[in-house]
N, C-alpha and C positions, 0 to 999 in steps of 0.2 A: 377452514383455510383462510389465511390472510390474503389481502389484495396488494399487488405490487404496482405502484404508480410512479411515473417519472415526471419531475417538475423542476422548474428553475426557482431560485430564491436568492436572497441577499443574506450573507453572514458577515457582519461587521462591514468592512469596506469592500468585500469581495462578492462578485456575482458567481454563482456556481450552479451545479445541477445535482439533484438528489434522486436516487432510486430508493424509494421509501416503501417499506413493507409493514402493513398493518398487522398487529398481533398482540400477544400478551407478554407480560414481563418487562423488566427494565430494558431500555433500548440498547441495542448492540450497534455501535458505530463502526463502520468498516472503511478503512483508509487504504488506498492503493499505493503502489511504488512509483519510483522515478519513471517518467515518460508514459505512464499507464493512465487509466481512468477508472471511474466507478464501474464501468462495464465488466471489469475483470471479476467482479463479485457476483455476476448473474447466476452461475451454477450454484453457488452457496445460497444466494437469496431464494432460488427455486426450492432448494431442500428445506431451508428455514420456513418458507411459506407453508409447506406441507405440514410442518410441525406447529404452525400457529405462532411463530416467534416474531416479535417486533424487531425490526432492524432498519438501518439507513446506511447506504453507501453514498459517498460524496466524491466529487471531483476536487482534488486539492488545487489551490491556486497555482497557476503556471502550466496545468496539464488538463487533458480532456477538453471540456468546453468552459472551464472556469476562467476568471479574470487572469490576464497575464501577470507575471511577477514584476514587482517594482525593482528595477535594476540598482537602485540606490540603497535598498534595505536588504539585510541578510535574509536568505530564503527561509531558514529555520525559524527565525523570528516571525516572519509572515505566516508560516504554517501554525506556529504557536497561537498567534492572534486569531487565526481562522478557527482553530479547534476550540478555543475558548468560546467563541461566538456560537459554534455548533452545539457545544454542550449546554450553553444557556438556552438555546432554542429547543433542543430535543430532550434535555434532561435538566430542567430548571431546578428540580429538587435534589439533584445528584443521583448517584446510583447507577450510572451508565457503565457499560463494559465497552472498552475501545480495543478493537483488533485491527492491527495495521501490518501490511506486508512491506518489507524493505524500507523505503523512505517513510511510508505510513507507520511502520514500527517505530521509527525514530520519533515521530510525532506522538505516538502513544506513550512511549517511555518518558518523554519530556513533559507531557501533560500530567503523568502520575507523580512527577517530582514536585508539582505544585499542589499543596494541600487544598487550596480553594477549588480544585477541580472536583473533589468529592467523588472520585471514581470508585465503583464497586470492585473493579479489577481491570487488568489489561492483558492482551494476548499479542505480544510482538512476534511476528512471523518473519523469520530470517531478517531481522532488523539490520539496516546499514549502520556504518559507523564503528564496527568492531574489526573482526578479522576479514577484511575485504580482499578479494582477489583483484587483479588489475583489470577489472571488467570495463571500466570507462575507457582506459587506453586501448583495450581490445576493440571495443565498439567504435571508437573514434578512428582507429587505424584500419578498420575493415575496408577492403577495396571498394565494395559497393557503396559504402557511406561516403568515402572520399570522392568517388566518381560522381555522386549526386551533388556534392558541394562544389566540385570543380567544373560542372557543366556550364558552358557559356550561355546556354539558352534554357528557358524553363522546360522542365521535363513533364511528360504526361503523368497524371496521377497514378495510373496503373503501374508505371515503372518505379516511381518512388515507393509506393506501397509494397510492391513486390520485393524490392531490395531491403526495405526496413523489415518486412515480415520474415525474410530469410535469416537476417541477423538475429531477430527476436527468437526464432525457433532454436537457433544454435546455442545461444547463451542462457536462455531462461528455463529450458526444459531438460529433464533427464533423458527423455526419449524423443528427440526432435521429429523423427519420422512418424511418430504416432500422435502428434498434436492435432487436435481437431481444427480443421481449416477455419471454422467459425471463430475460434479464439484469436487466430492470427488476423483475420479480417476485422474483428472488433478492435484490436489493438491499433492496427494501421489506419483505421478510420480517422483517428485524431492526429496522425503524423503522415499526411498525404501530399505535402508540398515541400520543396527544398527549404523554404523559409521556416517551416515547422521543424525540420531536422536541425537546421542551424540554431534555432532558438533553444531547442531542448538540449543540444550538446553544450551550448553556452551555460545553461543552468547546471549541467553536470560538472563543468569546470569550477563553477562557484562552490558547488556542494563538496567537492573534494577537500577544499580548505576548511569549510564549515564543519564537516563531519569529524575532523581530526580530534577535537576535544569538546564534544557537545553534550556530554551527560554528567549528571550529578546523581548517580544511582543510589547513593546512600540516603537520599531524601525520600525514596519511594517506600510507602508503608502499606499500600494496597496489595492484594494477591496478584501474583504474576505467573502466567503460563507462557513459556517460550516454546515456539514451534519451529522446526527446521526440517527441510528435506535433506536426506542423506547424500544426495547427488547434486547439491547446490554448487554451481560453478561461479556464481557471482559473489556470494558472501558465505564464507566457510562456516560450518556449524561449530567450529571451535570458538567462535565469537560468543557463544552462549556461556562460556566459562565465567566471564566477568559478571554477567547478569546474575548467575547463580551464586557467585561469591559475594556480591555487594547488595543483593536484594534478599532480605531474610525471608525464607519460606518459598522462594521461587522454585519452580520445577520446569523440567525440559521434556518435551515429547519430540522424538525424531520419527519422521515418516519415511518409510523405505521406498526406494525406487522413485524418488521425487526430487525435482529440481527447485528452482527459486520461487515458484508460484504454486504452492499447495492448493490454493483456491481454484486452480484450473486442473492440475494433474491429479489431485486427490481430494475433491470437494467433500465426498461422503465422510472420509476419515476426519477431515478438518471440522466439519459440522458436528461430528460426534464429540470431538475434543472441546469445541466451543460450548456445546450444550452441557457436557459434563462439568466443565469449569463454571459456567453460570449457575448450575444447580448446587455447586459446592460453596458458593459465596454466602456469607452471613446474611446479606440482604435478601437472598432468595428464601431463607427460612422464615 
């Protein structure tokens, strides 16, 4: 079994945190979604550890414990630059597999558009930027969120985390009442103050415009496995149609009774898909 260790590092101009799993095979880079962190991958990393697989989950700039985003530069460009540095660090000879959930799926797709990335394959998991529901307006309009932002005095951390956690349960999961409280606690650990909420919502407003036309999928030549939950309320599974149409050989796997975060609701099934995909790549042979 591999060993999982947490450490801080610099990737390009960004300070970030890695959950790095020692193991065999080409590295599997795991990227989280908007307002989330590398911690969302802990259930997957635990299963990969048992199988001896090498993997790294990273905090994307602007989220988790990573460097805040530069307000003068497009967010997606910053993430592109970050991922280039990550690939240079963890897969200098190429051959990495990048799996990303939501906003992390956007980063994976955009990296695959660049031939110099030399990726073995990508696994976009409910990637943003396609057939998105009005999730951001829903989140921004939630009474609890508006109450946090409107409070004339600083609120206790427990109140902020409780409100954020309740919204997170409702929008991200197929079965909100069955969500492990540890997942909610892990998510809210990085969004625990009113300033955190305001900053992340501001990044969401910027992303709405950037995601409108952010792909050149016809440039992707590496294998693509798209994964979606059939009960995703944030990004509809119909968004996979464009990826399948424009990326030759891409295939889709839909996970039943699963919302926007298969890494939390269906980690075993997701790991099965990741391992099967990695084993099918030419580099694996």
